[in-house]
N, C-alpha and C positions, 0 to 999 in steps of 0.2 A: 318561066319555070325551068327551062333548060339551064340557064345561067345559075339559078339557085341550086339546082341539083349538082352541077359540076363543082361549083364553089364549095358547097357543103361536103361533097365527097373528098375533095382535096384537103380541106381544112380538117375534116374528121380523121383522115389517114395521118396527117401530120401530127395532130393532137395525140392520137393513140400511140404513135411512135415515140413521142416525148414521154408519154405516160409509162410506156414499157421500159424505156431507158431509166426512168426514175432519177434519183439523186439530184444533182444540181441542174441537170437538163430539164427535168420536169418542174422543179422548184423555180428555176429561172423563167420558164415559160409562164407559170402561174403569176409570178411577181410582175412580169411584163404586162400580162393581161389586166392585172389589178391597176397598174399605173394608167393604162389606156382607158380602162373603165372609169377611173377617177377623173381623168381629163374630160371624158364625155359628161360625167356628172357636173363638173364645173361649168361646162358650156351650156348644159341644159338649164342651169340656174343663173346663167349670166355672170359668172365669176371669171375674172381674169386670172390666168394660171400663174402669173408672176407676182401677184399681190402677196403681202406678208401672210395673211390668213390662209391663202391657198398653198403656200410653201410649207407652213406649219402643218397643214392637213396632209400634204404629200409625205413629209417626214413621218408623221404619225401612222399613216397608212402603211408605209413600208415596214415600220417597226411592228405593226399588228400582223401583217402577213407572214413575217418570218416566224417559223415554229421554234421559239426559244426553249420550249419545254423538252425538246428532244435531245438525245445525247450528242447530236452533231454540233451543238453549240455549248460553249463553256460558260457563257453568261447566263445568270438566272434572272431573266426579265419576266415580269408578271404582266399579263395582258390588262388586268384591272388597273395597274399602275399607269400603263400607257394611256388608257382611256381617261383616267382621272386627270393626269397631268395635261393631256391635250385639252380637255374641257377647261381646266384652270387657265391655261395659256390663252385660249380663245376668248374666254370671258374677260381676262385681264386686258386683252387688246381692245375690247369695247370701252373699257375705262380709260386706257391710255390714249385712245383716239377721240375721247370725249363724245362718244356715240356717233362718230362719223362712220364707224363700223358698228352696226346695231346687233343686239342680242338675237334678233330674228335671223339675221344673216349668218351668224356663227352657229346658230342652232341647226339650220339646214345643212351647213357644211359638216358639222359634227355628226349628224345623222348619217350622212353619206360615208364618212370615214369609218364609222362602226359597221355599217351595213356592208360595205365593200370589203373592208379590211378583215373582219372576222370570217366572212364568207369564204374568201380566198385562203385564209389561214388554215381552215379545216380541210380544204382540198389538198393542201400540202401535207398536213399532219396525218391524214388518212393513208397516204402513200408510203410513209416512212417506216412503220413497224414491219415485222415479219408478216408475210402474206398481205402486205399493203396493196400490192397490185390487184389481188383478187377482190378485196373490199372496195377499192376505188373504182375499178372497172364495173363491178356489180352496181354500185350507186349510179354511175353514169349510164349504164345500159338500161336500168330501170327508169331513169329520167327520160332518156331518149325514147324508150318504149311507150312511156306515158304520152309523150308529145305525139308520136306517130299514131298510137292507138286512138287518142282523142281526135286527131285530125281525120283519119280515115273512117272511123265509126261515125263521127259527127257529120261528115260530108255525105255519108250514105243513109244514116238513120236519124240524124238530128232533127228534132221537131220542137223541142222545148228549150228556150233560151236559158243558159246558165246564169248570166249576169249581164244583161244587155246594156245597162248604163256604163259598164266598165269595158266589156269586150263583146260586142254584138254578135260575133261569129261563133262564139263558143256555145255548146249545147249541153244539156244534162246527159243526154245519151252518149255524147262524145266523152264527157268527163268519166262516166262509168266505164266506157270502153277503155279509156286510158288506164284506169285502175286495174281492170282485168288483165290487160296486156302486161302491165308492170308486175303483177303477181306471177304470171306465167314466166316472165323473164327471170324473176328471182328464184322460182322453183327450178328452172333450168340450171342455175348456179348450184342450188342445193343438190340436184341430181348429179352434177359433175364433181362436186367436192363435198360429200356428206360429212366428212370429218371436220369441215369448217362451218357448215351451215345446215341446220335441220330444216325439214320442210315447214314446220310450224313457224320457226323464226323467219323463213323465207317469205311466207305469206304476210307476216306482220311487217317485214321490211318493205315488201312490195306495196302494201296498202299505204303505209306512212309516207314513203317516198312519192307515191303518186298524188296523194291528197295534198301534202305540204308543197310538192313541186308545182302543182296547179295553182295553189294559193300564191306562191312566189311569182308565177307568171302573171296572175291578176294584180298583184301589188305593183309590178312594173307597168302593166297596162293602165292602171289607175293613175300612176304618177305621170305617165306620158300624156294621158288625156287631160290632166290638169295643166300641163305645160303646153298642150296644143301641138304636139309633135308625133310623127308616125314612128320614127326610129331614133335611137339615142346617138347613132353615128353612122358612118358609111364605110367601115373597115372591110366588111365582107359583102361584095356585090350580091344583091338579092336577099341578104340576111340582116342587114343593118349593122349596128355597132356591137361592141363587146357586151354591154349591159343587156342588149336585146337577146343575146345568146345564152347568157349565164344567169338570167333572172331566177330560174328554178334552182340552179346550183347554189347560189348565194344563201338560199333559205334552207335547202335540204341538208347540206353537209353539216352546218352547226347543229341543226335540229336532231339528227340521228345520233350525233355524238352526245349531246346533252341528255338524250333518252337512254343512252347506253346500249344502243342496238348493234353497234359494231365495236370491235376491239380498238382501244386507243391508249 
């Protein structure tokens, strides 16, 4: 536990420092995390990182993560086009390889590219506009508050299992506690910056981030259970790999953007 706390504290301070710096510092860190996460995904599924399909996936991932739609980039690259071309190339490889590389294999790879690529993309996009730091740190604080609230409330009051087949330790009480703490965290941001966030919108954000974030956590837990592994990697002692830490992030950031809950 001590190692977990120390590692988490150091990693948290470093991450928030890059987030505060913004620009290429933060974007570079997110891009690096996405590449490490992609490598973990390859290993989870038994893919060799230097195979053609894996390299195609890496290129597609990087292109998806980069926020082409912002004014920092002169090229007008559409995410939908990247996704479609990637799918076309991967499916073509199944034909050219005469099914030595199967459609099942490229389907799993394609799912990982979109899942990881778009998730990290919106982490960068959220930080770029005016007041981007406010909105980005708000989302992260609500996610972290959900995790902490669910853990502490669940450990003290948890009696009813939330989804034992997927994550045996999670409880309904812990889940509700995480939602409440997330709402309180969002309300604190509304209190600090009422010109940017109303109390009603803060409550809505807090609920959505907590619910979707917990679902993102369960999605990763379900996948690891299918693969028979505890952690996706060993980058952070006591915390596992990148995908273990960003499971909620990858779902929350795209979701709140598509719902129009924060400026974009």
